[in-house]
NUKOL-16795 format. One record per residue: residue number from 1; x, y, z of N, C-alpha, C in turn; residue in three letters. Coordinates in pm, whole numbers. Last residue first. Example, Ala and Ser with C-alpha at 12.3 -4.5 7.8 and 13.67 -1.06 7.14 Angstrom:
! NUKOL-16795
> 2;1285;-225;708;1367;-106;714;1290;3;787;SER
> 1;1319;-569;780;1230;-450;780;1320;-330;780;ALA
! end
This chain:
! NUKOL-16795
> 341;1513;2433;337;1441;2563;373;1513;2667;381;ASN
> 340;1536;2155;147;1598;2262;229;1504;2378;240;ALA
> 339;1285;1918;129;1390;2009;48;1402;2127;138;GLY
> 338;1380;1563;180;1286;1691;184;1413;1775;170;ASP
> 337;1570;1410;187;1446;1318;88;1350;1466;99;GLY
> 336;1679;1401;497;1703;1338;377;1565;1306;281;GLU
> 335;1531;1695;686;1586;1568;693;1623;1531;514;LYS
> 334;1724;2015;742;1627;1917;661;1675;1789;679;PRO
> 333;1760;2070;1091;1822;2097;948;1718;1999;867;LEU
> 332;1583;2299;1337;1611;2158;1242;1699;2168;1106;PRO
> 331;1695;2614;1402;1619;2534;1322;1681;2432;1278;LYS
> 330;1767;2878;1650;1771;2689;1607;1702;2706;1513;ARG
> 329;1882;3141;1782;1765;3097;1696;1755;2908;1629;TYR
> 328;2033;3256;2063;2034;3168;1966;1889;3151;1935;GLU
> 327;2223;3451;2245;2114;3488;2182;2106;3359;2074;TYR
> 326;2504;3414;2487;2450;3383;2322;2303;3378;2313;SER
> 325;2711;3633;2649;2572;3612;2683;2536;3528;2474;ILE
> 324;2910;3769;2706;2923;3639;2732;2774;3541;2745;GLY
> 323;2798;4002;2544;2870;3986;2662;2854;3844;2740;ASP
> 322;2631;3862;2309;2689;4005;2392;2733;3951;2518;ASP
> 321;2625;3716;1981;2673;3733;2145;2715;3851;2214;ILE
> 320;2368;3534;1835;2448;3668;1867;2490;3695;2022;ILE
> 319;2316;3276;1595;2357;3320;1725;2412;3464;1747;ALA
> 318;2127;3023;1447;2209;3193;1423;2206;3211;1531;PHE
> 317;2213;2701;1386;2247;2805;1482;2246;2939;1417;VAL
> 316;2061;2404;1280;2127;2493;1199;2097;2583;1307;GLU
> 315;2116;2062;1416;1999;2203;1436;2095;2302;1348;ASP
> 314;2220;1842;1491;2104;1827;1388;2040;1977;1399;GLU
> 313;2518;1983;1544;2451;1858;1590;2322;1841;1491;ASP
> 312;2508;2287;1469;2534;2238;1568;2438;2090;1624;ASP
> 311;2660;2510;1251;2556;2379;1234;2609;2324;1383;ILE
> 310;2609;2843;1203;2694;2732;1220;2585;2661;1244;TYR
> 309;2677;3223;1184;2604;3113;1168;2682;2980;1171;HIS
> 308;2610;3542;1385;2693;3377;1368;2610;3288;1307;LEU
> 307;2556;3893;1343;2487;3732;1367;2589;3603;1293;ILE
> 306;2732;4141;1455;2687;4055;1370;2612;3923;1439;PRO
> 305;2486;4392;1647;2632;4324;1659;2610;4173;1538;LYS
> 304;2250;4505;1778;2326;4582;1679;2496;4462;1691;ASP
> 303;2081;4470;1996;2216;4456;2032;2321;4492;1936;VAL
> 302;1830;4571;1872;1875;4572;2023;2032;4553;2056;LEU
> 301;1831;4439;1644;1812;4561;1619;1857;4619;1737;GLU
> 300;1888;4168;1716;2004;4196;1644;1977;4355;1610;PHE
> 299;1623;4131;1826;1756;4119;1936;1835;4181;1869;THR
> 298;1459;4112;1631;1458;4206;1746;1562;4189;1809;THR
> 297;1543;3889;1480;1577;3971;1422;1571;4116;1493;GLU
> 296;1477;3705;1666;1620;3714;1625;1638;3836;1541;LEU
> 295;1175;3722;1673;1277;3721;1768;1432;3760;1729;ASP
> 294;1175;3620;1418;1138;3771;1428;1215;3792;1564;LYS
> 293;1237;3343;1399;1319;3449;1317;1298;3620;1358;PRO
> 292;1132;3221;1750;1126;3264;1605;1208;3358;1515;THR
> 291;1261;3194;2006;1187;3101;1924;1153;3134;1758;LYS
> 290;1559;3224;2105;1509;3294;2045;1413;3170;2000;LEU
> 289;1765;3099;2421;1687;3089;2343;1568;3165;2266;VAL
> 288;2023;3184;2551;1922;3236;2555;1885;3181;2418;VAL
> 287;2293;3055;2780;2240;3097;2632;2116;3093;2630;ARG
> 286;2627;3208;2922;2473;3190;2915;2385;3192;2798;LYS
> 285;2906;3223;2887;2795;3210;3035;2640;3148;3008;GLN
> 284;3057;3052;2610;2973;3165;2654;2905;3110;2804;VAL
> 283;3381;2991;2438;3252;2954;2522;3158;3053;2574;PRO
> 282;3266;3124;2073;3401;3043;2156;3280;2983;2290;GLY
> 281;3035;3054;1786;3118;3161;1921;3200;3029;2023;PRO
> 280;3148;3010;1419;3128;2918;1573;3146;3028;1700;ALA
> 279;3048;3134;1094;3134;3072;1269;3072;3045;1335;GLY
> 278;2973;3333;857;2976;3199;890;3066;3207;1060;LYS
> 277;2708;3628;970;2815;3557;867;2864;3425;913;VAL
> 276;2472;3830;821;2464;3728;880;2661;3617;856;ILE
> 275;2333;4049;734;2448;4059;861;2502;3940;910;TYR
> 274;2177;3984;543;2329;4085;492;2442;4056;624;PRO
> 273;1986;3852;637;2074;3825;581;2222;3920;550;LYS
> 272;1763;4041;802;1939;4079;885;2002;3914;757;ILE
> 271;1591;3994;634;1608;4152;657;1722;4162;698;LYS
> 270;1556;3721;555;1570;3801;449;1650;3938;474;ALA
> 269;1455;3520;715;1607;3566;714;1636;3670;648;LEU
> 268;1276;3378;610;1235;3443;691;1319;3550;747;GLU
> 267;1218;3383;268;1275;3350;338;1269;3432;466;ASP
> 266;925;3106;174;951;3287;221;1085;3279;317;LYS
> 265;1022;2900;-49;969;2934;80;1010;3057;95;PRO
> 264;882;2878;-386;1010;2893;-350;957;2943;-142;PRO
> 263;669;2646;-505;643;2798;-494;803;2810;-367;ARG
> 262;556;2439;-533;659;2443;-581;683;2568;-580;ALA
> 261;279;2457;-406;402;2373;-331;534;2416;-389;THR
> 260;129;2599;-611;138;2594;-451;243;2558;-395;TYR
> 259;151;2397;-840;195;2525;-833;231;2634;-690;VAL
> 258;51;2157;-702;157;2152;-783;219;2310;-755;TYR
> 257;-221;2243;-670;-148;2232;-577;2;2211;-597;GLY
> 256;-318;2291;-908;-262;2348;-882;-202;2342;-729;VAL
> 255;-229;2016;-1045;-183;2118;-1094;-174;2236;-982;LEU
> 254;-429;1855;-885;-291;1839;-834;-193;1969;-932;PRO
> 253;-678;1991;-990;-627;2008;-829;-533;1966;-809;ILE
> 252;-747;1948;-1222;-707;2098;-1195;-627;2089;-1050;LEU
> 251;-890;1695;-1246;-766;1747;-1333;-693;1831;-1298;MET
> 250;-1129;1818;-1118;-1038;1720;-1036;-900;1747;-1120;LEU
> 249;-1244;1992;-1322;-1175;2066;-1152;-1096;1974;-1100;LEU
> 248;-1292;1860;-1526;-1198;1929;-1575;-1139;1966;-1406;ALA
> 247;-1498;1640;-1397;-1342;1602;-1511;-1250;1701;-1442;LEU
> 246;-1683;1856;-1370;-1626;1779;-1257;-1495;1724;-1263;LEU
> 245;-1764;1879;-1652;-1687;1977;-1586;-1642;1962;-1436;THR
> 244;-1814;1661;-1767;-1682;1723;-1784;-1639;1795;-1692;THR
> 243;-2040;1584;-1582;-1933;1509;-1587;-1789;1589;-1624;VAL
> 242;-2210;1819;-1683;-2216;1794;-1499;-2033;1678;-1501;VAL
> 241;-2231;1738;-1934;-2211;1890;-1890;-2154;1881;-1773;LYS
> 240;-2331;1481;-1951;-2215;1527;-2004;-2165;1643;-1971;ALA
> 239;-2605;1550;-1844;-2503;1475;-1778;-2348;1470;-1834;THR
> 238;-2726;1688;-2049;-2685;1754;-1914;-2578;1691;-1826;ASP
> 237;-2671;1512;-2269;-2621;1644;-2278;-2574;1723;-2144;LEU
> 236;-2646;1177;-2262;-2756;1274;-2290;-2689;1404;-2217;ASP
> 235;-2365;984;-2377;-2435;1016;-2254;-2567;1092;-2305;SER
> 234;-2098;804;-2477;-2203;836;-2511;-2283;867;-2413;GLU
> 233;-1754;778;-2457;-1845;761;-2367;-1982;855;-2412;VAL
> 232;-1544;864;-2623;-1630;761;-2711;-1720;705;-2558;GLY
> 231;-1505;1079;-2541;-1372;1025;-2531;-1444;861;-2552;LEU
> 230;-1814;1174;-2524;-1699;1240;-2432;-1601;1107;-2445;VAL
> 229;-2118;1277;-2684;-2028;1157;-2667;-1895;1254;-2660;THR
> 228;-2475;1353;-2597;-2335;1399;-2631;-2237;1257;-2615;ALA
> 227;-2787;1424;-2758;-2703;1307;-2655;-2525;1400;-2700;SER
> 226;-3071;1597;-2681;-2947;1581;-2785;-2847;1516;-2716;VAL
> 225;-3418;1529;-2776;-3308;1537;-2675;-3195;1527;-2757;GLU
> 224;-3596;1671;-2998;-3572;1590;-2946;-3416;1607;-2868;GLU
> 223;-3951;1808;-3061;-3846;1808;-2943;-3724;1680;-2984;ARG
> 222;-4116;1921;-3369;-4095;1746;-3253;-3991;1812;-3171;THR
> 221;-4399;2023;-3487;-4272;2030;-3464;-4262;1926;-3322;THR
> 220;-4520;2015;-3845;-4489;1921;-3720;-4391;1970;-3653;LYS
> 219;-4752;2268;-4040;-4627;2168;-3954;-4657;2170;-3827;THR
> 218;-4874;2385;-4298;-4949;2288;-4216;-4799;2226;-4199;LEU
> 217;-4947;2674;-4473;-4882;2560;-4463;-4877;2501;-4307;THR
> 216;-5224;2806;-4636;-5162;2799;-4515;-5113;2643;-4493;ARG
> 215;-5390;3070;-4817;-5289;2969;-4813;-5252;2934;-4688;LYS
> 214;-5690;3234;-4945;-5597;3188;-4839;-5503;3083;-4871;ALA
> 213;-5824;3471;-5132;-5768;3330;-5153;-5701;3305;-5041;SER
> 212;-6101;3611;-5309;-6012;3614;-5222;-5990;3505;-5171;LYS
> 211;-6302;3866;-5537;-6207;3721;-5513;-6112;3719;-5374;THR
> 210;-6409;4055;-5550;-6475;3948;-5595;-6419;3856;-5560;THR
> 209;-6356;4342;-5458;-6345;4270;-5397;-6371;4105;-5370;ASP
> 208;-6649;4505;-5540;-6530;4523;-5521;-6474;4371;-5443;THR
> 207;-6794;4589;-5880;-6828;4493;-5749;-6633;4489;-5659;PHE
> 206;-7025;4867;-6025;-6900;4745;-5990;-6895;4706;-5889;TYR
> 205;-7156;5100;-6214;-7166;4991;-6135;-7070;4931;-6135;TYR
> 204;-7122;5441;-6306;-7107;5331;-6315;-7123;5225;-6224;LEU
> 203;-7114;5751;-6360;-7269;5663;-6401;-7185;5525;-6425;GLY
> 202;-6948;5880;-6194;-6884;5806;-6335;-7020;5761;-6368;ALA
> 201;-7129;5957;-6035;-7056;6046;-6040;-6988;5977;-6206;GLY
> 200;-7231;5745;-5894;-7279;5792;-5982;-7233;5908;-6070;GLY
> 199;-7138;5421;-5865;-7068;5538;-5887;-7164;5669;-5966;ASP
> 198;-7260;5236;-5620;-7292;5260;-5736;-7205;5433;-5738;ARG
> 197;-7090;4857;-5549;-7096;5014;-5577;-7131;5093;-5686;VAL
> 196;-7151;4602;-5383;-7188;4642;-5550;-7209;4748;-5482;LEU
> 195;-6865;4393;-5242;-6963;4538;-5248;-6990;4566;-5368;GLU
> 194;-6809;4112;-5007;-6815;4160;-5169;-6909;4334;-5147;VAL
> 193;-6602;3962;-4785;-6732;4041;-4819;-6725;4140;-4914;GLU
> 192;-6585;3664;-4627;-6543;3745;-4759;-6658;3868;-4760;GLN
> 191;-6379;3414;-4392;-6494;3528;-4434;-6461;3609;-4533;ASP
> 190;-6350;3133;-4275;-6347;3211;-4393;-6450;3286;-4404;PHE
> 189;-6215;2918;-4055;-6339;2983;-4091;-6293;3061;-4165;ASN
> 188;-6124;2570;-4012;-6114;2663;-4076;-6232;2742;-4078;GLU
> 187;-5977;2296;-3800;-6114;2365;-3819;-6065;2503;-3879;ASN
> 186;-5780;1985;-3891;-5764;2158;-3904;-5936;2206;-3915;ILE
> 185;-5573;1762;-3783;-5732;1803;-3780;-5712;1940;-3798;THR
> 184;-5349;1584;-4007;-5375;1657;-3886;-5530;1773;-3907;LYS
> 183;-5273;1414;-4220;-5295;1343;-4116;-5337;1436;-3954;GLY
> 182;-5250;1622;-4385;-5116;1554;-4351;-5130;1473;-4219;GLY
> 181;-5514;1779;-4305;-5406;1794;-4420;-5266;1741;-4337;VAL
> 180;-5874;1748;-4283;-5724;1702;-4250;-5633;1721;-4347;LYS
> 179;-6107;1985;-4172;-6102;1848;-4261;-5950;1798;-4208;GLY
> 178;-6426;2184;-4121;-6319;2109;-4072;-6278;1978;-4152;THR
> 177;-6564;2500;-4119;-6574;2323;-4187;-6419;2303;-4115;GLY
> 176;-6779;2761;-4247;-6695;2713;-4103;-6681;2561;-4128;LYS
> 175;-6796;3108;-4422;-6787;2932;-4412;-6673;2881;-4291;VAL
> 174;-6973;3350;-4494;-6928;3276;-4400;-6915;3130;-4416;SER
> 173;-7029;3626;-4692;-7010;3498;-4696;-6897;3467;-4580;THR
> 172;-7237;3924;-4760;-7092;3849;-4710;-7093;3724;-4675;THR
> 171;-7260;4184;-4985;-7288;4048;-4989;-7142;3977;-4926;ILE
> 170;-7403;4511;-4995;-7265;4397;-4931;-7338;4271;-4948;ILE
> 169;-7500;4790;-5117;-7508;4679;-5125;-7366;4570;-5085;VAL
> 168;-7605;5115;-5005;-7488;5020;-5043;-7536;4887;-4989;ARG
> 167;-7719;5466;-5078;-7743;5281;-5014;-7617;5222;-5016;ARG
> 166;-7847;5710;-4873;-7755;5661;-4998;-7799;5517;-4944;ASN
> 165;-8073;5993;-4920;-8036;5867;-4861;-7976;5782;-4913;LEU
> 164;-8203;6225;-4951;-8039;6228;-4958;-7993;6088;-4917;ARG
> 163;-8461;6277;-4904;-8432;6262;-5017;-8264;6210;-5094;LYS
> 162;-8616;6150;-4621;-8450;6187;-4626;-8425;6136;-4806;MET
> 161;-8848;6028;-4506;-8856;6128;-4588;-8717;6229;-4583;GLY
> 160;-8874;5746;-4458;-8790;5845;-4391;-8788;6004;-4422;LEU
> 159;-9017;5669;-4675;-9084;5624;-4529;-8974;5698;-4444;GLU
> 158;-8874;5730;-4902;-9019;5877;-4847;-9039;5840;-4731;GLU
> 157;-8645;5559;-4854;-8634;5740;-4867;-8758;5818;-4860;ALA
> 156;-8820;5323;-4904;-8739;5359;-4754;-8696;5503;-4761;VAL
> 155;-8929;5352;-5186;-9019;5341;-5073;-8938;5400;-4921;ASN
> 154;-8622;5373;-5311;-8768;5504;-5305;-8879;5496;-5206;ALA
> 153;-8587;5113;-5287;-8506;5219;-5210;-8604;5377;-5213;SER
> 152;-8744;4947;-5410;-8736;4984;-5257;-8651;5081;-5140;LEU
> 151;-8702;5036;-5682;-8827;5068;-5624;-8837;5110;-5438;GLU
> 150;-8432;4954;-5709;-8501;5087;-5707;-8594;5115;-5606;ASN
> 149;-8462;4664;-5637;-8394;4749;-5560;-8447;4910;-5541;LEU
> 148;-8644;4659;-5894;-8706;4591;-5770;-8615;4679;-5674;LYS
> 147;-8419;4687;-6049;-8532;4768;-6076;-8609;4771;-5928;ASN
> 146;-8238;4528;-6053;-8198;4669;-6002;-8324;4709;-5985;MET
> 145;-8237;4213;-5887;-8297;4283;-5978;-8278;4439;-5938;ASP
> 144;-8028;3940;-5877;-8051;4069;-5803;-8128;4204;-5928;LEU
> 143;-8019;3639;-5826;-8059;3716;-5960;-8071;3873;-5814;THR
> 142;-7770;3385;-5770;-7889;3493;-5674;-7883;3583;-5810;TYR
> 141;-7646;3067;-5675;-7682;3168;-5743;-7771;3266;-5693;GLU
> 140;-7346;2928;-5538;-7474;2927;-5547;-7528;3069;-5581;VAL
> 139;-7177;2616;-5427;-7176;2740;-5519;-7348;2771;-5501;THR
> 138;-6924;2464;-5273;-7037;2503;-5265;-7010;2621;-5396;PHE
> 137;-6683;2244;-5061;-6725;2383;-5121;-6884;2369;-5162;GLY
> 136;-6634;1973;-4977;-6509;2089;-4943;-6534;2187;-5043;GLY
> 135;-6805;1818;-5062;-6678;1812;-5115;-6573;1892;-5148;GLU
> 134;-7047;2059;-4955;-7048;1908;-5076;-6901;1911;-5110;GLN
> 133;-7144;2229;-4715;-7034;2202;-4771;-7039;2039;-4886;LEU
> 132;-7466;2295;-4679;-7361;2212;-4628;-7263;2217;-4689;LYS
> 131;-7638;2597;-4603;-7639;2489;-4645;-7521;2424;-4618;GLY
> 130;-7807;2947;-4725;-7726;2815;-4597;-7730;2679;-4667;LYS
> 129;-7863;3264;-4786;-7881;3103;-4832;-7750;3039;-4768;GLU
> 128;-8051;3516;-4846;-7984;3410;-4733;-7994;3276;-4768;ASP
> 127;-8103;3857;-4988;-8126;3708;-4973;-8043;3647;-4835;PHE
> 126;-8148;4089;-4893;-8223;4087;-4979;-8222;3923;-5008;LEU
> 125;-8242;4227;-4552;-8202;4141;-4647;-8272;4134;-4786;THR
> 124;-8184;4630;-4491;-8311;4507;-4549;-8248;4383;-4621;GLU
> 123;-8146;4881;-4259;-8090;4758;-4319;-8179;4642;-4388;GLU
> 122;-8113;5212;-4256;-8235;5094;-4225;-8133;4967;-4310;TRP
> 121;-7963;5399;-4103;-8069;5435;-4138;-8165;5293;-4122;MET
> 120;-7615;5474;-4024;-7712;5390;-4126;-7880;5392;-4016;ILE
> 119;-7438;5738;-4094;-7558;5678;-4004;-7623;5602;-4070;VAL
> 118;-7127;5832;-4155;-7211;5731;-4195;-7334;5714;-4100;GLU
> 117;-6908;6126;-4082;-6943;5961;-4045;-7067;5991;-4143;ASP
> 116;-6829;6311;-4153;-6709;6268;-4200;-6800;6114;-4173;SER
> 115;-7153;6507;-4155;-7004;6519;-4159;-6923;6418;-4220;GLY
> 114;-7321;6220;-4185;-7286;6316;-4096;-7168;6393;-4108;LYS
> 113;-7455;6078;-4453;-7357;6139;-4405;-7345;6209;-4326;ASN
> 112;-7694;5791;-4440;-7640;5957;-4485;-7556;5987;-4374;VAL
> 111;-7812;5454;-4557;-7735;5548;-4467;-7769;5717;-4513;TYR
> 110;-7920;5144;-4600;-7916;5266;-4587;-7860;5374;-4495;TYR
> 109;-7788;4860;-4720;-7793;4935;-4632;-7803;5043;-4684;ILE
> 108;-7894;4555;-4842;-7864;4655;-4871;-7887;4741;-4721;VAL
> 107;-7770;4185;-4819;-7828;4296;-4776;-7781;4446;-4867;LYS
> 106;-7713;3866;-4832;-7686;3977;-4921;-7788;4108;-4858;GLY
> 105;-7522;3570;-4757;-7613;3689;-4758;-7574;3811;-4806;THR
> 104;-7433;3251;-4738;-7397;3348;-4789;-7517;3432;-4779;VAL
> 103;-7251;3012;-4537;-7407;3122;-4528;-7385;3216;-4598;GLU
> 102;-7247;2692;-4448;-7190;2802;-4555;-7275;2910;-4516;TYR
> 101;-7011;2403;-4268;-7156;2492;-4307;-7115;2629;-4388;THR
> 100;-6897;2072;-4277;-6826;2236;-4286;-7006;2241;-4317;GLY
> 99;-6622;1793;-4369;-6759;1896;-4315;-6769;2061;-4318;SER
> 98;-6360;1832;-4530;-6426;1699;-4487;-6622;1738;-4459;SER
> 97;-6232;2028;-4765;-6246;1989;-4612;-6390;1854;-4594;LEU
> 96;-5995;1914;-4941;-6144;1939;-4951;-6194;1908;-4799;PRO
> 95;-5701;2040;-4961;-5735;1947;-4951;-5892;2001;-4916;PRO
> 94;-5896;2312;-5066;-5817;2180;-5125;-5673;2176;-5033;GLY
> 93;-6182;2447;-5124;-6086;2416;-5038;-6006;2311;-5113;SER
> 92;-6426;2678;-5274;-6363;2541;-5318;-6228;2555;-5180;ARG
> 91;-6725;2855;-5376;-6619;2847;-5249;-6571;2711;-5280;TYR
> 90;-6900;3066;-5554;-6807;2958;-5580;-6706;2995;-5463;THR
> 89;-7169;3264;-5678;-7062;3277;-5595;-6988;3117;-5566;TYR
> 88;-7287;3484;-5935;-7272;3341;-5861;-7166;3334;-5808;THR
> 87;-7555;3693;-5994;-7440;3677;-5925;-7414;3524;-5897;LEU
> 86;-7703;3889;-6274;-7673;3703;-6221;-7576;3709;-6105;LEU
> 85;-7886;4199;-6265;-7715;4087;-6232;-7749;3963;-6172;PHE
> 84;-8050;4373;-6427;-8068;4285;-6287;-7885;4249;-6335;ARG
> 83;-8052;4614;-6593;-8165;4556;-6526;-8150;4490;-6435;ASP
> 82;-7826;4868;-6681;-7894;4728;-6629;-7974;4708;-6565;VAL
> 81;-7830;5124;-6799;-7882;5012;-6901;-7876;4896;-6808;LEU
> 80;-7745;5338;-6624;-7885;5349;-6697;-7899;5232;-6788;SER
> 79;-7485;5227;-6541;-7622;5225;-6456;-7728;5231;-6538;ILE
> 78;-7290;5025;-6715;-7341;5176;-6701;-7481;5133;-6644;PRO
> 77;-6999;4818;-6547;-7134;4853;-6617;-7239;4979;-6597;TYR
> 76;-6703;4690;-6532;-6756;4795;-6484;-6921;4785;-6586;GLU
> 75;-6635;4440;-6548;-6606;4486;-6487;-6662;4580;-6408;ASP
> 74;-6844;4219;-6763;-6756;4296;-6808;-6701;4368;-6604;ARG
> 73;-7054;4061;-6958;-6992;4073;-6886;-6843;4131;-6871;PHE
> 72;-7405;4072;-7055;-7281;4156;-7078;-7215;4081;-6978;VAL
> 71;-7725;4040;-7248;-7602;4019;-7143;-7507;4049;-7161;MET
> 70;-7811;4155;-7513;-7891;4151;-7373;-7780;4083;-7226;TYR
> 69;-7599;4419;-7629;-7693;4308;-7614;-7771;4325;-7512;GLY
> 68;-7459;4694;-7629;-7379;4542;-7550;-7473;4453;-7598;TYR
> 67;-7571;4855;-7827;-7448;4853;-7812;-7422;4681;-7770;LEU
> 66;-7823;4912;-7827;-7817;4859;-7951;-7615;4850;-7970;GLU
> 65;-8097;4783;-7613;-7968;4863;-7611;-7919;4825;-7726;ASN
> 64;-8359;4691;-7315;-8282;4686;-7496;-8191;4812;-7507;PRO
> 63;-8072;4660;-7026;-8249;4707;-7089;-8203;4686;-7239;LYS
> 62;-7924;4359;-6948;-7951;4482;-7036;-8085;4491;-7052;LEU
> 61;-7812;4164;-6695;-7872;4165;-6811;-7882;4317;-6832;TYR
> 60;-7409;4087;-6652;-7582;4192;-6651;-7640;4186;-6741;ALA
> 59;-7259;3880;-6389;-7281;3949;-6527;-7425;4040;-6501;ALA
> 58;-6971;3761;-6200;-7122;3874;-6247;-7137;3859;-6361;HIS
> 57;-6885;3510;-5951;-6859;3564;-6093;-7029;3689;-6099;LYS
> 56;-6681;3571;-5663;-6815;3593;-5675;-6783;3625;-5863;LEU
> 55;-6485;3318;-5436;-6511;3394;-5585;-6649;3444;-5618;GLN
> 54;-6267;3183;-5224;-6400;3252;-5265;-6405;3325;-5396;GLY
> 53;-6023;2950;-5166;-6061;3060;-5249;-6223;3066;-5258;GLU
> 52;-5767;2804;-4998;-5919;2792;-5003;-5946;2961;-5044;GLU
> 51;-5527;2540;-4899;-5607;2651;-4963;-5722;2656;-4960;ARG
> 50;-5281;2395;-4699;-5423;2380;-4717;-5423;2507;-4824;PHE
> 49;-5005;2181;-4701;-5036;2311;-4706;-5196;2321;-4779;THR
> 48;-4823;1984;-4489;-4895;1965;-4633;-4941;2124;-4610;GLY
> 47;-4617;1912;-4314;-4731;1815;-4316;-4827;1872;-4458;LEU
> 46;-4306;1947;-4267;-4428;2027;-4315;-4525;1901;-4333;THR
> 45;-4150;1977;-3929;-4193;1877;-4057;-4282;1968;-4113;GLN
> 44;-3883;2083;-3738;-4016;2117;-3800;-4059;2010;-3903;THR
> 43;-3713;1980;-3414;-3745;1961;-3606;-3863;1967;-3650;ASN
> 42;-3461;2101;-3196;-3665;2129;-3257;-3622;2107;-3435;VAL
> 41;-3322;1942;-2986;-3275;2006;-3140;-3453;1985;-3176;VAL
> 40;-3175;2039;-2676;-3273;1961;-2736;-3227;2043;-2900;TYR
> 39;-2969;2179;-2506;-2988;2001;-2507;-3132;1961;-2568;PRO
> 38;-2736;2330;-2691;-2899;2343;-2672;-2939;2198;-2623;SER
> 37;-2443;2438;-2600;-2489;2349;-2653;-2645;2370;-2609;ALA
> 36;-2240;2552;-2407;-2298;2638;-2511;-2401;2550;-2583;SER
> 35;-2128;2340;-2277;-2200;2436;-2173;-2299;2542;-2278;MET
> 34;-1984;2193;-2427;-2149;2128;-2416;-2197;2258;-2338;LEU
> 33;-1757;2354;-2447;-1872;2354;-2581;-1988;2299;-2565;LYS
> 32;-1660;2375;-2178;-1693;2481;-2225;-1775;2471;-2407;VAL
> 31;-1568;2069;-2220;-1708;2158;-2063;-1775;2262;-2164;SER
> 30;-1442;2003;-2378;-1577;1963;-2370;-1639;2038;-2297;TYR
> 29;-1195;2169;-2236;-1255;2172;-2410;-1402;2116;-2404;PHE
> 28;-1191;2017;-2025;-1191;2174;-2031;-1287;2216;-2120;GLY
> 27;-1101;1805;-2068;-1222;1799;-2023;-1266;1924;-2027;PHE
> 26;-833;1876;-2241;-942;1801;-2257;-1096;1847;-2210;VAL
> 25;-722;1995;-2007;-773;2077;-2115;-837;1996;-2204;LEU
> 24;-708;1797;-1820;-778;1901;-1791;-830;1973;-1910;PHE
> 23;-501;1622;-1957;-679;1580;-1929;-770;1706;-1897;LEU
> 22;-309;1756;-1968;-374;1696;-2087;-516;1674;-2069;VAL
> 21;-267;1803;-1709;-258;1882;-1776;-338;1888;-1905;LEU
> 20;-194;1508;-1622;-310;1570;-1535;-321;1723;-1649;PHE
> 19;39;1481;-1786;-97;1421;-1814;-216;1490;-1716;ALA
> 18;205;1656;-1650;195;1699;-1746;43;1594;-1816;GLY
> 17;239;1502;-1395;161;1653;-1419;108;1690;-1565;LEU
> 16;370;1301;-1462;219;1304;-1442;168;1396;-1436;VAL
> 15;588;1379;-1599;524;1368;-1672;378;1342;-1639;ASP
> 14;705;1521;-1317;671;1576;-1450;567;1535;-1566;LYS
> 13;572;1435;-1021;661;1363;-1127;564;1475;-1284;ARG
> 12;380;1489;-805;459;1607;-847;565;1548;-941;ARG
> 11;277;1207;-752;191;1332;-842;286;1470;-897;ILE
> 10;475;1079;-607;423;1045;-735;367;1165;-830;PHE
> 9;465;1229;-423;583;1226;-457;559;1160;-610;ARG
> 8;255;1165;-323;259;1315;-303;381;1310;-418;SER
> 7;248;863;-266;135;964;-367;176;1098;-400;ILE
> 6;468;883;-57;479;808;-234;365;895;-319;ASP
> 5;335;994;160;436;1065;113;452;1036;-69;GLU
> 4;93;831;233;81;938;132;161;1018;103;LYS
> 3;218;480;49;196;602;135;169;722;124;LYS
> 2;75;195;-108;149;318;-105;107;450;14;MET
> 1;97;-110;-2;9;-1;-20;72;103;-13;MET
! end
């Protein structure tokens, strides 16, 4: 069994200290590297894309004229020639929603301008179509008779007694459905609003926002725990962080101990060293033992005589002789195998 002194002597060997230094650098490198690493990797997988679109197609039946004929498809229509509009609204989704409902509502809103604000005076529902989605979509048709609408507007203006009553025709669509994209269930809400604008200054009818489309990419996010391999040993990242840090600290302990113990010892006689001379005293009448180098230094300052330095058996002696009295500070000689002090 190795003694404590043997272990200390073994650790202080240069080749052993070099091995500790290399291991400290290795484990320190891994520790710093792992500390900055995330314990998890986030993976995002694309499941698929969901698309939906709503579109209002319109055509106008015209009053007798020699320019456009009976029916016309345009972006704008002359107010004076329009008899009625044929409106066709279509909604479709892909992948098709497996189930759902829809509602398409046409309203005419009567309002007056109050400064920069609009004050709604009356609302009238022109049509309200409801139903279930078929193969993820639907189509509805409605004929908007402008002559009847003008008569209705005239009656409302007369009832309200407002000659400057304005109107706005709004067609709103609401779809709610459920489906699957890449195995993931989705719940969709789709809303669209189309307005029939009557531009009296230009003498035209036109529709706004007749097409609305939406596209959404569905993803799946997974979090995977990261493993780390240190010197061929694999473990989870948190464990590797702790182990490499502890090992680096353990490798550092012998190095710190060596640096501390290898420091040259403090010379306790440094201040009085210039006054120490080799030589042994002759016969003396009395010997006074000084316990510490500080006592020797104080005695020297008081007596102001040279300090004799000699070896007496197993002691190193520093003596000041004054009037037959030897003031001595004795220090045991280092044993074999120990460093000299």
